[in-house]
C-alpha positions in Angstrom: -12.6 -9.1 14.7 -9.7 -6.8 16.1 -10.2 -3.0 15.3 -7.5 -1.2 14.0 -7.1 3.1 13.7 -6.5 2.3 9.7 -6.1 -0.3 6.8 -3.7 0.0 3.9 -4.6 -2.1 0.9 -1.2 -3.1 -0.6 2.5 -3.5 0.8 4.1 -1.5 -2.3 6.0 2.0 -1.8 3.2 3.9 -0.7 1.5 1.3 1.4 4.8 0.8 3.3 5.7 4.6 3.6 1.6 5.2 5.3 2.4 2.3 7.9 5.5 3.7 8.6 4.2 7.3 9.0 1.1 6.1 10.9 3.1 4.1 13.2 5.4 7.1 13.8 1.8 8.5 14.8 0.8 6.0 17.4 -1.4 4.2 15.3 -2.5 0.9 15.1 -2.2 0.0 11.4 -3.0 -3.4 9.5 -2.0 -3.5 5.9 -3.6 -5.9 3.3 -1.5 -7.3 0.5 -2.6 -9.8 -2.3 1.0 -11.2 -2.4 3.2 -13.3 -1.1 5.6 -10.3 0.1 6.2 -7.2 -0.4 7.0 -4.4 -3.1 4.1 -4.0 -5.2 5.1 -3.4 -8.8 8.1 -4.6 -7.7 6.9 -7.8 -6.6 4.8 -8.9 -9.0 6.4 -7.4 -12.5 9.8 -10.0 -12.8 9.8 -9.9 -16.6 13.3 -9.7 -18.3 14.9 -6.0 -18.3 12.1 -4.8 -15.7 13.8 -1.6 -14.1 13.3 2.0 -12.8 12.6 4.8 -15.2 14.0 7.4 -12.8 17.0 7.6 -10.9 17.5 4.7 -8.1 18.1 7.7 -5.0 15.3 9.7 -6.4 13.3 6.4 -6.3 14.5 5.2 -2.9 13.0 6.9 0.7 13.8 10.0 2.3 12.2 9.5 5.3 15.5 8.5 7.1 19.1 9.8 6.7 20.3 6.5 7.8 18.3 4.6 5.8 19.6 6.7 2.5 23.5 6.5 4.3 23.4 2.6 4.6 21.9 1.6 1.1 23.8 1.8 -2.3 22.9 1.7 -5.5 24.6 -0.5 -8.0 22.9 1.1 -11.1 21.7 4.6 -12.2 18.2 3.2 -13.0 18.0 0.4 -10.7 16.6 -3.2 -12.4 13.7 -4.9 -10.8 15.9 -7.7 -8.3 17.9 -4.7 -6.7 14.5 -2.5 -6.0 12.9 -5.5 -4.9 15.9 -6.0 -2.7 16.1 -2.3 -1.5 12.2 -2.6 -0.4 12.5 -5.8 1.6 15.4 -4.4 3.5 13.2 -1.5 4.3 10.6 -3.8 5.4 13.0 -5.7 7.4 14.8 -2.6 8.7 11.6 -1.3 10.1 9.5 -4.3 11.0 7.1 -3.8 8.6 6.2 -6.9 8.3 4.2 -7.7 11.4 1.8 -5.4 10.9 1.2 -7.2 7.2 -1.1 -9.6 6.3 -0.2 -11.5 3.0 -1.7 -13.0 0.7 -5.0 -11.5 1.4 -7.6 -10.3 -1.4 -10.1 -8.6 1.0 -10.3 -5.2 2.8 -11.9 -4.3 6.2 -14.5 -1.8 5.8 -16.6 0.5 8.6 -19.2 1.9 7.1 -21.5 4.3 9.0 -25.4 4.0 9.2 -26.9 6.3 11.1 -25.4 6.5 14.3 -24.3 2.3 13.9 -20.2 1.8 12.4 -20.6 -1.9 9.9 -17.5 -3.6 9.7 -17.4 -6.4 7.2 -15.1 -8.1 4.6 -15.6 -6.6 1.1 -13.8 -8.4 -1.7 -11.4 -5.8 -3.8 -13.4 -4.8 -6.5 -16.9 -5.3 -5.2 -19.1 -2.1 -5.6 -18.6 -0.2 -3.0 -22.1 1.8 -3.5 -22.6 1.7 0.3 -19.5 4.4 1.3 -20.9 7.4 2.7 -20.6 11.1 1.3 -17.6 12.4 2.5 -15.4 9.7 3.2 -11.8 9.7 0.5 -11.8 6.5 -1.5 -8.1 5.7 -3.6 -9.6 3.8 -6.6 -6.3 1.8 -8.3 -6.4 -1.4 -10.2 -10.1 -2.4 -10.7 -13.1 -1.7 -12.9 -14.0 1.7 -12.5 -17.6 0.7 -13.4 -17.6 -0.2 -9.6 -16.7 2.9 -8.5 -18.3 5.9 -10.5 -14.7 6.9 -10.9 -11.8 6.7 -13.5 -8.9 4.5 -12.6 -5.6 5.9 -10.3 -8.4 8.5 -9.2 -8.3 9.5 -5.4 -12.0 11.3 -4.7 -14.1 12.5 -2.4 -17.7 10.6 -2.6 -20.2 13.6 -2.4 
């Protein structure tokens, strides 16, 4: 099994940004995405009328001046298809898909046991009772009883 410097779960806006930044730092990164393509919320939520509730310019990435200049939003509050087109454009422009595994509902975990590091696949949503004190955990889209945290919470396990 290939080792990576970092593993990211999800290829939505935050996951793609994290991939971009970690690559810039020279890290070997792998993203695991349950869906068939990038976009996160905008990939999954395709119901009529889905759109952003903040101005499109504020919702776009700010990390690259050229990217900001080359994309023109057609609406002040973009609809789902345009947002998805934008995030696909970003993934293509920065070749982000090269480090993303789509249709993958498992995360890789390194768990420290004494001096040994165990590597194993863990189904998303399964209890992470083996996470050691001092490790950061981002709990998202899971049943909170598995973690002892509330949804959408970052926590440092003590």
